[in-house]
GUBA-566784 format. One record per residue (C-alpha): residue in three letters; y, z, x. Coordinates in Angstrom, 3 decimals. Layout:
<pts>
- ala / Y / Z / X
...
</pts>
This chain:
<pts>
- met / -9.394 / 17.559 / -1.348
- thr / -8.670 / 13.874 / -1.814
- arg / -11.004 / 11.680 / 0.222
- leu / -9.286 / 8.662 / 1.762
- ala / -11.049 / 5.553 / 3.043
- val / -9.275 / 2.821 / 4.997
- leu / -10.299 / -0.779 / 5.622
- asp / -10.410 / -1.957 / 9.229
- ala / -10.217 / -5.721 / 9.698
- gly / -10.649 / -5.413 / 13.448
- thr / -7.118 / -6.272 / 14.550
- tyr / -5.241 / -4.541 / 17.344
- tyr / -2.665 / -3.140 / 14.913
- his / -5.350 / -1.734 / 12.617
- his / -7.034 / -0.161 / 15.645
- arg / -3.879 / 1.556 / 16.861
- thr / -2.974 / 2.844 / 13.395
- ile / -6.438 / 3.973 / 12.338
- tyr / -8.064 / 5.268 / 15.519
- glu / -5.334 / 6.726 / 17.685
- asp / -4.641 / 10.445 / 17.421
- arg / -1.417 / 10.249 / 15.413
- tyr / -3.177 / 9.261 / 12.158
- arg / -6.922 / 9.442 / 12.741
- asp / -7.414 / 12.757 / 10.930
- his / -5.983 / 11.376 / 7.691
- phe / -8.964 / 9.055 / 7.190
- asp / -12.224 / 10.470 / 5.848
- arg / -13.989 / 7.108 / 6.170
- ile / -13.304 / 3.895 / 8.035
- ile / -14.906 / 0.822 / 6.504
- tyr / -15.045 / -2.480 / 8.338
- thr / -14.060 / -5.250 / 5.947
- arg / -17.310 / -7.131 / 6.598
- glu / -19.196 / -4.040 / 5.410
- leu / -17.191 / -3.472 / 2.230
- ala / -19.604 / -5.398 / 0.007
- asp / -22.399 / -2.935 / 0.760
- ala / -20.251 / 0.190 / 0.946
- asp / -20.916 / 3.053 / -1.443
- leu / -17.479 / 4.191 / -2.591
- ser / -18.669 / 6.881 / -4.973
- asp / -17.495 / 9.706 / -2.710
- ile / -14.064 / 8.133 / -2.110
- asp / -10.945 / 8.913 / -4.155
- val / -8.455 / 6.559 / -2.499
- leu / -9.149 / 3.173 / -0.890
- leu / -6.415 / 1.949 / 1.450
- val / -6.436 / -1.822 / 1.950
- ser / -4.673 / -2.194 / 5.274
- cys / -1.701 / -4.450 / 5.918
- arg / -2.510 / -8.115 / 6.462
- thr / -6.157 / -7.837 / 5.487
- asp / -7.229 / -11.435 / 4.830
- pro / -7.137 / -12.118 / 1.053
- ser / -10.237 / -14.308 / 1.425
- ile / -12.122 / -11.120 / 2.314
- met / -10.807 / -9.214 / -0.687
- lys / -11.141 / -11.910 / -3.353
- pro / -14.988 / -11.798 / -3.431
- arg / -14.693 / -8.009 / -3.807
- lys / -12.597 / -8.288 / -6.982
- asp / -15.325 / -6.910 / -9.261
- gln / -16.132 / -4.112 / -6.821
- ile / -12.474 / -3.081 / -6.724
- ala / -12.236 / -3.315 / -10.520
- ala / -15.217 / -0.980 / -10.875
- phe / -13.621 / 1.459 / -8.421
- leu / -10.442 / 1.494 / -10.500
- ala / -12.422 / 1.739 / -13.727
- ser / -13.877 / 5.003 / -12.461
- gly / -10.364 / 6.444 / -12.241
- lys / -9.887 / 6.050 / -8.500
- thr / -6.832 / 4.890 / -6.537
- val / -6.382 / 1.614 / -4.662
- val / -3.514 / 1.232 / -2.204
- ala / -2.727 / -2.419 / -1.499
- met / -0.460 / -2.880 / 1.497
- gly / 1.606 / -5.950 / 2.387
- ser / 0.253 / -9.447 / 3.006
- thr / -3.131 / -8.818 / 1.400
- gly / -2.856 / -11.408 / -1.393
- his / -2.691 / -8.790 / -4.146
- pro / -2.826 / -11.162 / -7.170
- glu / -6.107 / -12.667 / -5.952
- trp / -8.090 / -9.457 / -6.268
- leu / -6.087 / -6.975 / -8.371
- pro / -5.277 / -7.171 / -12.103
- gly / -1.777 / -7.650 / -13.453
- val / -0.034 / -8.258 / -10.140
- tyr / 2.802 / -10.812 / -10.203
- trp / 4.320 / -11.778 / -6.868
- thr / 7.302 / -13.949 / -5.879
- asp / 7.670 / -15.162 / -2.287
- thr / 11.142 / -15.159 / -0.777
- pro / 12.549 / -16.120 / 2.617
- thr / 12.424 / -13.202 / 5.053
- asn / 15.461 / -12.159 / 7.060
- phe / 13.988 / -10.435 / 10.097
- trp / 17.344 / -9.890 / 11.785
- trp / 19.591 / -8.596 / 9.002
- trp / 20.573 / -5.482 / 10.987
- leu / 21.810 / -7.656 / 13.880
- glu / 23.801 / -9.912 / 11.561
- gly / 25.607 / -7.076 / 9.795
- asp / 23.958 / -7.772 / 6.438
- glu / 22.425 / -5.400 / 3.918
- ile / 18.787 / -5.856 / 2.980
- gly / 19.449 / -4.971 / -0.659
- leu / 16.815 / -2.287 / -1.229
- lys / 17.429 / 0.630 / -3.580
- val / 15.463 / 3.675 / -4.667
- ala / 14.242 / 3.242 / -8.236
- ala / 12.362 / 6.538 / -8.769
- pro / 14.068 / 9.284 / -6.753
- asp / 11.936 / 12.017 / -8.340
- his / 8.617 / 10.429 / -7.371
- pro / 6.627 / 12.698 / -4.990
- leu / 6.574 / 10.032 / -2.286
- leu / 10.384 / 9.883 / -2.291
- arg / 10.423 / 13.583 / -1.515
- arg / 8.717 / 12.727 / 1.771
- leu / 10.504 / 9.485 / 2.619
- ser / 14.081 / 8.261 / 2.530
- leu / 15.153 / 4.727 / 1.677
- ala / 15.666 / 4.125 / 5.412
- asp / 11.938 / 4.727 / 5.939
- phe / 11.124 / 1.832 / 3.571
- thr / 13.654 / -0.485 / 5.175
- trp / 12.733 / -3.049 / 7.781
- his / 12.341 / -6.352 / 5.898
- tyr / 10.580 / -7.739 / 2.850
- his / 8.672 / -10.938 / 2.170
- gly / 9.177 / -11.102 / -1.596
- tyr / 8.958 / -8.896 / -4.650
- phe / 6.690 / -7.904 / -7.514
- lys / 7.258 / -7.962 / -11.259
- val / 6.446 / -4.440 / -12.399
- pro / 4.066 / -4.286 / -15.385
- glu / 5.377 / -2.551 / -18.491
- gly / 4.721 / 1.157 / -18.171
- ala / 4.327 / 1.075 / -14.390
- val / 6.927 / 2.711 / -12.138
- ser / 8.853 / 1.031 / -9.345
- leu / 9.693 / 3.270 / -6.412
- val / 11.839 / 0.808 / -4.454
- asp / 13.524 / -2.320 / -5.825
- val / 15.084 / -5.285 / -4.100
- gly / 18.372 / -5.814 / -5.894
- asp / 17.705 / -6.609 / -9.537
- phe / 14.878 / -9.025 / -8.743
- gly / 11.820 / -6.795 / -8.677
- ser / 9.938 / -4.169 / -6.712
- ile / 8.626 / -3.921 / -3.171
- phe / 6.677 / -0.762 / -4.009
- tyr / 5.367 / 0.386 / -7.376
- glu / 2.772 / 2.667 / -8.921
- asp / 0.624 / 1.373 / -11.792
- thr / -1.430 / 3.815 / -13.857
- val / -1.436 / 1.652 / -16.996
- ser / -3.195 / -1.600 / -16.106
- thr / -6.527 / 0.078 / -15.301
- pro / -8.100 / 3.520 / -15.813
- gly / -7.223 / 4.225 / -12.187
- arg / -4.076 / 4.109 / -10.082
- met / -2.744 / 1.215 / -8.025
- leu / -0.073 / 1.672 / -5.368
- ile / 1.245 / -1.821 / -4.694
- thr / 3.606 / -2.716 / -1.868
- ser / 4.752 / -5.687 / 0.145
- leu / 5.461 / -3.451 / 3.127
- asp / 3.385 / -3.917 / 6.289
- pro / 3.879 / -0.709 / 8.331
- met / 0.451 / -0.744 / 9.970
- tyr / 1.191 / -4.137 / 11.497
- his / 4.542 / -3.068 / 12.936
- his / 3.462 / 0.405 / 14.026
- gly / 0.420 / -1.138 / 15.680
- ser / 2.645 / -3.702 / 17.377
- his / 5.061 / -1.020 / 18.690
- phe / 7.798 / -2.772 / 16.717
- met / 10.215 / -1.200 / 14.190
- pro / 10.456 / 2.612 / 14.291
- ala / 10.965 / 2.817 / 10.508
- thr / 7.346 / 1.784 / 10.026
- thr / 6.096 / 4.773 / 12.005
- arg / 8.335 / 7.089 / 10.003
- phe / 6.950 / 5.507 / 6.831
- leu / 3.346 / 6.163 / 7.858
- asp / 4.239 / 9.716 / 8.927
- gly / 5.147 / 10.454 / 5.306
- phe / 2.910 / 8.041 / 3.420
- leu / -0.504 / 8.966 / 4.812
- pro / -0.121 / 12.714 / 4.101
- phe / 1.056 / 11.758 / 0.603
- leu / -2.159 / 9.763 / 0.038
- lys / -4.188 / 12.843 / 0.886
- glu / -2.415 / 14.574 / -2.001
- val / -3.106 / 11.827 / -4.572
- his / -5.602 / 13.450 / -6.892
- ala / -8.329 / 11.270 / -8.384
- pro / -9.907 / 10.539 / -10.725
- leu / -7.071 / 10.383 / -13.221
- arg / -7.616 / 12.273 / -16.447
- gln / -6.888 / 11.000 / -19.930
- gly / -3.294 / 11.845 / -20.757
- ala / -2.486 / 12.958 / -17.205
</pts>
């Protein structure tokens, strides 16, 4: 069974997402961000870096995260965590955010890029769709799950940049679910967290 650890930065939206009954049983360990430096991650397969975790907390942990990935484990980096500051090979472009596109009759421009990916068997495009803050350039050999137009990805899986697996997204469902704002974010977590429990680690050569 995949063992999943989640980082808790002590915010109200982390508390609601992590500790309330809806999702609590998905997490095998809860690690306060201030305790990450001293945390033994050897028994953990997947480390979930929660939405809007301060990048200044993660940047000093860059080598620790690199060692975790080097052992074949999985890191999930959610939105607004400053991915390029503490993960290898992440290229991010900021864009203006339209928070009210559905009221203005616009389309947000997202499209499924990997319909056969196991996560897309659990979630529809609508479950990824609330807004986006920018996009990622997907490294060669990595797989985008959801693109924004032809610009780049808002969610991709990278099993080529390190010996482990990185799931990289700009989405911030924990923030919105924890704020009781945007039902799509709750639907996303309903499918995403069970999926993480099925991510098998460590990766094997040639897998």
